[in-house]
C-alpha positions, 0 to 999 in steps of 0.5 A: 423671114429675117433673123435679127441682131438686136441691141441691149441698153445698159442703163444703171437701173437694170438687173445685173448680168445673168440675174437679168432676163434682158442679159440672158436673152441678149447673150443667147441672141448675140452669142456674146458673153454676159458680163457679171457686173453690167446692168442689162436694162432693155433689149430693143427690137426695131428701127429706132436709131438709138438702138437699131436692129440689124439683119443677120449677114446670112439673111442678106448674103453679106454684111449685116444690114440695118433693118431700117435700111432693108425696109427702105429698099422693100417697102412691100414688107410693110404692107400697103396700109402700114406704108401709107399710114406711117410713110414707109417707117416701121411704127413700133418699137419692141422691148424686154425690160429688166428692172432692178431699181425704179425708173424716173417719174416721167411722161411721154409727149403727144405728137404735137408736143414731141415735134416742138421738143425735138425742134427746140431741144434736139439734143435731149429729145431725139425724134419728133414722135409720140410715145404711147406704150404698154408693159406686159408683165413677165414676172411680178411687176410694180409701177406708178401710173396715173394720178390717184383718185380725189378720195385717196389724195384726201387720205394722203393729205390726212396721213402724210403731214410732211407732204401736207406741210409743203403745200399752200393752204388754198391748195390743201383746201381744194384737194381736201374738197372731194365733193367739189372734185367729183362735181367738176373734172376741170376744177379737180384737174386745176387743183391737182395741177397746182399742188403737184407743180408746187411739190415738183418745183420745191427748192432742194433744201426744202425737199431734203429737210421734209423728206428726212422728216418723213423717213424718220417717222416711217422708220419709227412707225415701222417699229410699232405698226405695219406700214401701208404699201405706199409707206413702204414704197417711199422708204424703198425710193428714198434708199434708191434716190436720197433727197429726191422729190420723186419720193413725194411725187409717189404719193400722188400716183397710183401704185399698181402691182401686175402678175405675169400675163397682165398688162398696163398701157400708157397714153401720152401725158400720163405720169408713170415710173416703173418700180420693179420686175420684168416685162415685154414692152411695146410702143410707138417708135420713139425714145422721148421721155420727159423726166422730173424725179427719181433720176440722175438724168436731165430733169424737164420739170416745167415741161412735165408739170405743164403737159400732164392731163391730171386725169385721176383714177386707176389705169385699165389693166389688160388680161389679153383676148384669146384670138386662137387656142394658143394666142392671147392678144394685148390690144391697146387703144393705139394704132402703132402696135399690139402684142401677142403671146403665143404658147404652143404645147409640145407636139402641136402647131399653130397656123397663121394666115397672112398678116397684113402688116409686119411683125417681129417675133421673140422666142422667149422659151422652148424649141420648135420650127417655122415653115412657110407655104413655099416649103422652107423651114427654120428651126426656132429656139429660145433667144431667136428674134426674127422679122416677118414681112407683111403677107407672110403665111406660116406655121409654128411647130413646137416639138421635142425632136426635129426632122433633119430633112427640113433643115436647109441652107445656113440653118442646118447646124442649128437643127443639129444642136437641138436636143430632145432633152431640152424641149418644152412648150414653145413660147413666143411674143409677137409685136405688130401693128394694131389689127384695128387699122386693117380693113378685113 
C-alpha cells in the first residue's frame, strides 16, 4: 500500500475554496490550507506529467518519489497483463471535478489523431494518447453530450429563428428532412457536419449580432412564458461566456442531468461540455482536449469539426452493477479503466481477492482501516488516497472505534486521532483497469 500525494488544478471554472469538493479533499490530503479565493477545479490521481502523484516519503523511506518512477522500478505492481498491454504505463487517470462554470465545447481525439496532433502541435497536445472518459455524479450534475436526434434538431430550427438564420437554405432543408435522416445515417451525419461547421466557423461579428437577438428575445419571452431547459441554459451560458458561439452550439447537443450515482461515458470524437456539479472522473492517461467554444483557451475549430463522428441520439447512462454487497461497479466499454463505489456500513467489512491489475483508492467519507494477509494494518479516513499493486489481497473495515494494537510504524499517530464521535459509513472510490481485459 502506497499513500499518495496528489495534485489539484486551479482552472477558472472550478468552485472556489471550501465550496469545492476538490478543495476540501485536497486540503485534507495535502495538509495545506485551502485558499478562500482560489478555484479548485480538478484533483488528479495518477502518473500524467501535467499533474503527477507522488508516493509519500514515509512509504519509500526518504524523499517523495513520483508514482511513475516507482512503477518503472516495480513493473510487477502493474500485473503481467497490464504491463504487457500498456508497455509498463499506468493506463488510467483518476480525478474529482468541482464545476462552477461551464467547461468548453470539446472532444477528445482517438489514438491515431492524438498521435498526429502531438507530432504536429506538441505545445498544445501534450501526449500522443486518446482520452475516452467517464463522469460519475457526486451531486446533481449537468452536461452537454453528443448530438441531439433529428427530431429534436428539427424542433430547434423551428423554435430558434436566430440559429436558423445563420444556416444556408440547403443546410436547413437537409436538417428539416427528418425522414431522409432516418433512412440514411450517412446522409444525416453529412448534413449535420455541414450545418455544425457553418455555425462554429462564423465570423465573430455575426455571432455577436445574432446572439444578442436571441438573448433579447429569450429575456422578453421569460416575462410571459416558461422557457425550456435549453433556453434557460442558453441564458446561463451567455452570462458566463458573452458573445460566444458555444451558446449556439449548445442547441445541437443533448442536455443531460445526472443524479448522484449515475454516470455517463464519452468515447473519442464525441462533443461535450460539463455544465455544473461535482463528479468522480476516470479516463485513459491523457490530457488531450480539442476545444471550439465556451472557453478563453486556444480553439482548434477546424480540427474539432472534422474529427467528430456526428452520431445522433442520447448517450448511455450507467447506474453501475452490483458486484458485491457493498460494491457498485461502473464499467464503460474501454479497456483502460473502470470505477467502483464502495459503501461499507459502520461495523462491517469487505474482503477483496487479489485484483490482477493496479488500483488507486480515494477515501471519500468515513473512517476505518485496511488490513492485509501479512497482518499489516493501516487506518483510513476521508481524504486518504493510496495505490495498491496488482495481486494485493486485502480487507476494508468500517468502524467507530479502532484497535490501537493494530496500528504500527508511521501510522500510529493517525489511529490516535480517530474519534468515535466522527465515525460513519466508509465510502471509497476505486479506479482500476477494466476487468474485461483479464483472463479469469
